[in-house]
MARKOLDREN-166633 format. One record per residue (C-alpha): residue number from 0; x, z, y; residue in one letter. Coordinates in steps of 0.1 Angstrom, whole numbers, padded with zeros to 4 digits. Layout:
N
> i | u | w | v | aa
> NUM | X | Z | Y | A
...
END
This chain:
176
> i | u | w | v | aa
> 0 | 0351 | 0001 | -0083 | M
> 1 | 0369 | -0028 | -0066 | K
> 2 | 0354 | -0061 | -0055 | I
> 3 | 0366 | -0087 | -0079 | T
> 4 | 0352 | -0118 | -0096 | K
> 5 | 0317 | -0114 | -0110 | N
> 6 | 0310 | -0081 | -0094 | R
> 7 | 0277 | -0076 | -0076 | A
> 8 | 0283 | -0065 | -0040 | V
> 9 | 0259 | -0050 | -0015 | T
> 10 | 0269 | -0050 | 0021 | M
> 11 | 0258 | -0047 | 0057 | Q
> 12 | 0272 | -0072 | 0082 | Y
> 13 | 0271 | -0084 | 0118 | I
> 14 | 0283 | -0120 | 0125 | L
> 15 | 0295 | -0129 | 0160 | K
> 16 | 0310 | -0161 | 0175 | N
> 17 | 0341 | -0161 | 0197 | S
> 18 | 0319 | -0154 | 0228 | K
> 19 | 0308 | -0122 | 0211 | N
> 20 | 0272 | -0135 | 0206 | K
> 21 | 0255 | -0121 | 0175 | V
> 22 | 0247 | -0151 | 0153 | L
> 23 | 0233 | -0132 | 0123 | D
> 24 | 0231 | -0097 | 0108 | S
> 25 | 0217 | -0079 | 0079 | S
> 26 | 0189 | -0054 | 0084 | Q
> 27 | 0194 | -0017 | 0074 | E
> 28 | 0166 | -0020 | 0048 | D
> 29 | 0177 | -0055 | 0037 | S
> 30 | 0215 | -0057 | 0030 | P
> 31 | 0232 | -0088 | 0018 | L
> 32 | 0237 | -0087 | -0020 | V
> 33 | 0259 | -0114 | -0037 | Y
> 34 | 0280 | -0120 | -0068 | I
> 35 | 0317 | -0121 | -0058 | H
> 36 | 0338 | -0152 | -0068 | G
> 37 | 0310 | -0177 | -0075 | V
> 38 | 0310 | -0194 | -0041 | G
> 39 | 0281 | -0175 | -0025 | S
> 40 | 0302 | -0167 | 0006 | L
> 41 | 0325 | -0187 | 0028 | I
> 42 | 0360 | -0185 | 0014 | P
> 43 | 0376 | -0166 | 0043 | G
> 44 | 0350 | -0137 | 0041 | L
> 45 | 0352 | -0136 | 0003 | E
> 46 | 0390 | -0134 | 0005 | K
> 47 | 0388 | -0105 | 0030 | A
> 48 | 0364 | -0086 | 0007 | L
> 49 | 0385 | -0090 | -0024 | E
> 50 | 0398 | -0056 | -0036 | G
> 51 | 0376 | -0036 | -0013 | R
> 52 | 0354 | -0007 | -0025 | T
> 53 | 0321 | 0009 | -0016 | A
> 54 | 0324 | 0027 | 0017 | G
> 55 | 0350 | 0004 | 0031 | D
> 56 | 0343 | -0011 | 0066 | S
> 57 | 0363 | -0040 | 0080 | L
> 58 | 0364 | -0065 | 0108 | R
> 59 | 0375 | -0100 | 0098 | V
> 60 | 0379 | -0132 | 0118 | S
> 61 | 0375 | -0164 | 0098 | V
> 62 | 0389 | -0197 | 0111 | K
> 63 | 0368 | -0228 | 0107 | P
> 64 | 0390 | -0241 | 0079 | E
> 65 | 0379 | -0211 | 0058 | D
> 66 | 0343 | -0211 | 0070 | A
> 67 | 0322 | -0241 | 0077 | Y
> 68 | 0351 | -0265 | 0084 | G
> 69 | 0362 | -0283 | 0115 | V
> 70 | 0338 | -0305 | 0134 | R
> 71 | 0338 | -0342 | 0123 | S
> 72 | 0327 | -0367 | 0149 | E
> 73 | 0322 | -0391 | 0119 | E
> 74 | 0291 | -0370 | 0110 | L
> 75 | 0275 | -0378 | 0143 | V
> 76 | 0254 | -0410 | 0140 | R
> 77 | 0231 | -0430 | 0162 | T
> 78 | 0202 | -0445 | 0142 | I
> 79 | 0176 | -0470 | 0154 | P
> 80 | 0141 | -0454 | 0157 | K
> 81 | 0128 | -0482 | 0136 | S
> 82 | 0145 | -0466 | 0105 | E
> 83 | 0123 | -0434 | 0109 | F
> 84 | 0087 | -0429 | 0099 | R
> 85 | 0068 | -0412 | 0128 | D
> 86 | 0099 | -0416 | 0150 | A
> 87 | 0078 | -0407 | 0181 | D
> 88 | 0072 | -0372 | 0166 | K
> 89 | 0109 | -0364 | 0160 | I
> 90 | 0123 | -0337 | 0184 | E
> 91 | 0157 | -0324 | 0192 | V
> 92 | 0169 | -0296 | 0168 | S
> 93 | 0147 | -0309 | 0140 | E
> 94 | 0165 | -0310 | 0107 | Q
> 95 | 0161 | -0331 | 0076 | F
> 96 | 0180 | -0337 | 0044 | E
> 97 | 0194 | -0370 | 0032 | V
> 98 | 0211 | -0380 | 0000 | D
> 99 | 0247 | -0392 | 0003 | T
> 100 | 0274 | -0403 | -0022 | D
> 101 | 0287 | -0367 | -0018 | N
> 102 | 0254 | -0350 | -0024 | G
> 103 | 0227 | -0338 | 0000 | P
> 104 | 0235 | -0336 | 0037 | L
> 105 | 0214 | -0318 | 0063 | V
> 106 | 0211 | -0337 | 0096 | L
> 107 | 0202 | -0321 | 0129 | T
> 108 | 0186 | -0342 | 0156 | V
> 109 | 0208 | -0337 | 0188 | I
> 110 | 0192 | -0364 | 0210 | A
> 111 | 0162 | -0386 | 0211 | V
> 112 | 0166 | -0418 | 0232 | K
> 113 | 0142 | -0446 | 0239 | A
> 114 | 0152 | -0467 | 0209 | Q
> 115 | 0176 | -0444 | 0190 | E
> 116 | 0179 | -0410 | 0175 | I
> 117 | 0213 | -0392 | 0174 | V
> 118 | 0219 | -0370 | 0144 | V
> 119 | 0247 | -0346 | 0135 | D
> 120 | 0257 | -0339 | 0099 | G
> 121 | 0281 | -0311 | 0108 | N
> 122 | 0271 | -0275 | 0098 | H
> 123 | 0259 | -0258 | 0130 | P
> 124 | 0288 | -0234 | 0127 | L
> 125 | 0314 | -0261 | 0120 | A
> 126 | 0345 | -0256 | 0143 | G
> 127 | 0336 | -0220 | 0150 | E
> 128 | 0358 | -0190 | 0144 | T
> 129 | 0335 | -0164 | 0129 | L
> 130 | 0339 | -0127 | 0135 | H
> 131 | 0324 | -0103 | 0109 | F
> 132 | 0319 | -0066 | 0109 | E
> 133 | 0312 | -0055 | 0073 | V
> 134 | 0304 | -0023 | 0056 | I
> 135 | 0306 | -0024 | 0018 | V
> 136 | 0277 | -0003 | 0005 | A
> 137 | 0279 | -0008 | -0033 | E
> 138 | 0300 | -0026 | -0059 | V
> 139 | 0289 | -0029 | -0096 | R
> 140 | 0292 | -0052 | -0125 | E
> 141 | 0268 | -0081 | -0124 | A
> 142 | 0245 | -0084 | -0154 | T
> 143 | 0247 | -0113 | -0178 | E
> 144 | 0214 | -0126 | -0164 | E
> 145 | 0226 | -0125 | -0128 | E
> 146 | 0258 | -0143 | -0138 | L
> 147 | 0239 | -0170 | -0156 | A
> 148 | 0216 | -0175 | -0126 | H
> 149 | 0245 | -0172 | -0100 | G
> 150 | 0227 | -0145 | -0079 | H
> 151 | 0217 | -0108 | -0079 | V
> 152 | 0183 | -0097 | -0091 | H
> 153 | 0164 | -0066 | -0082 | G
> 154 | 0161 | -0046 | -0049 | P
> 155 | 0176 | -0066 | -0020 | H
> 156 | 0187 | -0093 | -0044 | G
> 157 | 0170 | -0124 | -0056 | H
> 158 | 0132 | -0121 | -0063 | D
> 159 | 0117 | -0144 | -0089 | H
> 160 | 0082 | -0136 | -0077 | G
> 161 | 0085 | -0159 | -0047 | H
> 162 | 0088 | -0197 | -0044 | D
> 163 | 0124 | -0206 | -0033 | H
> 164 | 0150 | -0232 | -0034 | D
> 165 | 0179 | -0223 | -0058 | H
> 166 | 0201 | -0247 | -0039 | G
> 167 | 0202 | -0226 | -0007 | H
> 168 | 0213 | -0190 | -0005 | E
> 169 | 0207 | -0169 | 0027 | H
> 170 | 0230 | -0144 | 0043 | G
> 171 | 0264 | -0138 | 0059 | A
> 172 | 0286 | -0168 | 0058 | G
> 173 | 0269 | -0185 | 0028 | C
> 174 | 0288 | -0215 | 0017 | S
> 175 | 0256 | -0237 | 0012 | H
END
C-alpha cells in the first residue's frame, strides 16, 4: 500500500542539521505514527514520503522554505522587563506562548538584560536545512475515528489515557 492522503504511516527516523548533529530521532520501540496529508509533518518531508511503501528507506534534505521557514528578524523583539510578571525569574531559553492576530506564537527568551528581555518568535529550526533518514515501517488506511481526530490511535499512536494538548503534535518535522 502506498503512502497517500489519509493513510496512517508508521516510520522510524533520524533528523540531523547541516552540521550532521542529530536533532531528533524515533526510538526503536516508539516509532512516529501520523496521518498523511493532514498537516502533521513539515511539507518537504511529507512530499518526499508521498507514494512510498512499507520497507522503503530514504534520505531527504528539506530546505527551510519547506520546513520551518526562513528566519525573520521581525520576530526578534526587545521588551521592557516592566511588562513581565516575575521578570527577575526569567531565564535564557525559557519559552512562553502569546496570542497574536495570527494565532498563538511561542517566544523563546534569547537574552536577559538589566532593563529588557529579548525574545525570539522564530521556530528554533527556522532557517535550517533538515536532513532526514527515514524507514517506512507500515502503511494502512486510517480509521474514521483517527481521521475525525486528526491523529493515529493505538500502539505508538495517540493515547487518550493521558493528559495532552491537541494543539501540539510531537515527532519528526511536525508542522506545529
